[in-house]
C-alpha positions as CSV (number, residue, x, y, z in Angstrom):
1,M,88.8,8.9,-46.1
2,L,89.3,12.3,-44.7
3,K,88.1,14.3,-47.7
4,P,84.5,12.3,-47.3
5,L,84.2,13.5,-43.8
6,L,85.3,16.8,-44.6
7,I,82.6,17.2,-47.0
8,V,79.9,15.7,-44.6
9,A,81.4,18.2,-41.8
10,S,80.8,21.0,-44.3
11,L,77.4,20.2,-44.9
12,L,76.5,19.6,-41.7
13,A,77.6,23.2,-40.6
14,A,76.0,24.5,-43.6
15,T,72.4,23.1,-42.6
16,G,73.0,23.9,-39.1
17,C,73.3,27.6,-40.0
18,S,70.5,27.5,-42.1
19,F,68.4,25.5,-39.4
20,G,69.0,28.4,-37.0
21,Q,67.9,31.1,-39.4
22,D,65.0,28.8,-40.7
23,M,63.9,28.8,-37.0
24,Q,64.4,32.3,-36.2
25,A,62.2,33.2,-39.3
26,A,59.5,31.0,-38.3
27,E,59.5,32.1,-34.5
28,Q,59.1,35.8,-36.1
29,G,56.6,35.0,-38.0
30,V,54.5,33.3,-35.1
31,A,55.1,36.8,-33.3
32,Q,53.9,39.1,-36.3
33,F,50.9,36.5,-36.3
34,R,50.1,37.3,-32.9
35,T,50.4,40.7,-33.2
36,M,48.0,41.1,-36.4
37,V,45.5,38.7,-34.5
38,E,45.6,40.7,-31.7
39,A,45.0,44.0,-33.7
40,G,42.0,42.1,-35.8
41,D,44.2,42.8,-39.0
42,Y,43.1,39.5,-40.4
43,D,43.7,40.7,-44.0
44,R,47.1,41.4,-43.2
45,V,47.4,37.7,-41.8
46,Y,45.9,36.7,-45.2
47,E,48.3,38.8,-47.4
48,A,51.4,37.6,-45.5
49,A,50.1,33.8,-45.6
50,S,51.7,31.3,-48.4
51,P,49.8,30.5,-51.4
52,A,48.9,26.9,-50.0
53,L,46.9,28.3,-47.5
54,K,45.4,30.6,-49.7
55,Q,44.3,27.7,-52.3
56,V,42.6,26.2,-49.3
57,T,41.1,29.1,-47.3
58,S,39.4,32.2,-48.5
59,R,40.3,35.7,-46.9
60,E,37.0,36.0,-45.5
61,E,36.9,32.4,-44.0
62,L,40.4,33.0,-42.6
63,A,38.9,36.2,-40.7
64,R,36.1,34.7,-39.4
65,V,37.9,31.6,-38.0
66,L,40.6,34.2,-36.4
67,G,38.0,36.2,-35.3
68,A,36.4,33.4,-33.5
69,V,39.6,32.5,-32.0
70,H,39.9,35.8,-30.8
71,D,36.8,36.4,-29.3
72,R,36.3,33.0,-27.8
73,L,39.8,32.6,-26.4
74,G,40.8,36.0,-25.7
75,P,44.4,37.7,-26.0
76,V,47.7,35.8,-25.7
77,R,49.0,36.0,-22.1
78,Q,51.9,33.6,-22.2
79,S,53.3,31.1,-24.7
80,N,55.8,28.3,-24.5
81,Q,57.6,26.9,-27.4
82,T,57.0,22.9,-26.8
83,G,58.1,21.3,-29.9
84,F,59.6,22.0,-33.4
85,N,60.3,20.3,-36.7
86,V,62.5,21.7,-39.6
87,R,62.1,19.9,-42.7
88,H,64.5,20.8,-45.8
89,G,62.9,19.0,-49.0
90,T,62.5,19.2,-52.7
91,D,59.5,21.6,-52.2
92,G,61.4,24.1,-49.8
93,I,61.9,24.6,-46.5
94,V,59.1,24.0,-43.9
95,V,59.0,24.7,-40.1
96,N,56.8,23.4,-37.7
97,L,56.4,24.8,-34.3
98,T,54.1,23.7,-31.3
99,Y,53.4,26.1,-28.4
100,S,51.5,25.5,-25.0
101,T,49.6,28.9,-24.7
102,Q,47.7,30.4,-22.1
103,F,45.0,32.6,-23.7
104,A,42.5,34.7,-21.4
105,S,40.4,31.6,-21.3
106,G,42.8,29.3,-20.4
107,N,45.8,27.2,-21.9
108,R,45.7,25.9,-25.3
109,A,47.8,23.9,-27.6
110,E,49.1,25.8,-31.1
111,T,50.5,24.5,-34.0
112,F,52.1,26.9,-36.6
113,I,53.2,25.7,-39.8
114,F,55.3,27.9,-42.1
115,R,57.1,27.8,-45.6
116,I,60.6,29.8,-45.4
117,S,61.4,31.4,-48.5
118,G,64.2,34.1,-48.9
119,G,64.9,34.4,-45.0
120,S,61.0,35.4,-44.5
121,A,58.1,32.7,-43.0
122,R,54.9,32.3,-44.9
123,L,52.1,30.8,-42.8
124,V,51.0,27.6,-44.3
125,S,48.6,26.2,-41.4
126,Y,47.6,27.6,-37.6
127,N,45.9,25.0,-35.7
128,V,44.5,25.8,-31.8
129,N,42.9,23.2,-29.7
130,S,40.0,24.1,-28.0
131,P,36.4,23.0,-27.1
132,A,35.3,26.7,-26.9
133,L,35.8,27.1,-30.7
134,L,33.4,24.2,-31.2
135,E,30.5,25.5,-29.0
136,A,28.0,27.8,-30.6
137,P,28.3,31.5,-29.7
138,A,26.3,32.5,-26.8
139,A,22.9,33.8,-27.8
140,A,22.4,37.5,-26.8
141,T,20.9,37.8,-23.2
142,P,17.2,38.4,-23.9
143,T,15.5,41.4,-22.7
144,I,11.8,41.7,-21.3
145,T,10.4,45.1,-21.9
146,V,7.6,46.3,-19.9
147,T,5.1,48.9,-21.2
148,R,2.4,50.6,-19.5
């Protein structure tokens, strides 16, 4: 009876260590993502992304979306993690992180999904909930030229 309990306890301890490392890798992935987006380095975001993201999104499409996020929402002022989920499955380790983020334009909810491999996080999905992203870009202010 004691032997099965020791096996379960050992498995839980090993999972706990992995859990902390997986969370740390995902949180580091968020920090790197934010740094690259703030710098407008969308190519690096794409290069660091998981193959799953690259299968459904082209480099150009990702750059267009992240550019719109940065241009319309502005830089991140503050961000607080509001939730997480770590899943160990047959397809590997997936970490889902949610944040309440204060952008220059206001507070928004963000979700990051990372696949963890070899201690590093690769972006699978990014979502930010903002009505500003659904609006058409403001038209250029018309100018009136008066000639004499």
